[in-house]
N, C-alpha and C positions, 0 to 999 in steps of 0.2 A: 611084591610088585605086580602090577597088572599090565598086560599087553593089550593095546587097543585091537579090536577086531575089525579087519577091513570090511567095508561095505561096498555095494555096487549101486550107490545112490545115483539117481538121475540128475544130471546137471540142471540147475535152475536157470530159467530164462529171465532176462531183465524185465523189470516192471517199468511201464511207461505211463505217463499221464498227459492228457491234453486238456486245455481249458478254453471254453468259449465264454466271453464276457459280453453281456447284453446290457445296455444302458436303459433302465426302465423309466426313470423320471428325472434324470439330471443328477440326483444325489443318491439314487437307489439303483443297484445293479444286481443282475442274476448271473451267477457263475455256474456253468455246467462243467463238471469234471468227468472225463471218461478215462477209465483206467484199464490197461491191458496187463494182465498178471501172468500170462503164460501158464506154466504148470505149477505155480505156487499154490499151496493149500495150507489149511490150518489158520492160526492167528495172524491177523494183519492190522496195520494202522496206517491211515493217511492223515497227515497233519499239515495244515496251512496256517502260516502266521500272517495276520492282518495288521495294517498300520494302526497306530493309536488313533482312537476316535471312531473306528469302523466297528461294526458288529456283524454277526452272522446268524442266520436262522436257516434251518433245514427245510427244503421243499420236498425232497424225496431221498431217503437213505437206504431203501431196500432192507436188507437184514442187518445193516450196520447200526451201532449205537452212536449217536451224534452228541457232542458237547462243544460248548464254546466258553472258554475261560482264559483269562490272562492273554488276550489277543490271539489265541490259538483255536482254530476250528479243527476238531478231531472226529474222524470216522473210525470206529473200531469194530472188527469182526472177530468173533471167537473162532468161527470156521468160515473163511472167505468163500463165497459161492463159486461153483465151477462154471 
C-alpha cells in the first residue's frame, strides 16, 4: 500500500474569458477572445462550439495550435504562456 505524500501546492486561480464580437460584413464576424489564466501553467485548451453552418479561421493564435472541426474551434497550448 502506498501513502500519498502531502504537497504544498499553490491554489489555482480561476480562468476567465471575455469575448468581443465585431460584425465585419453582415454575415462575417471577428471574435476576439481574451483569457486571464492567473497562475495556471503547462497544458491548456480553449474550446468554442459554433452553431451549425458557421466556420472559424484563426487570425492570431500566438503559441497555440488552432483547429476547427465538428463545429468546435480549439486553441491548444503545450505550455501556456506566462
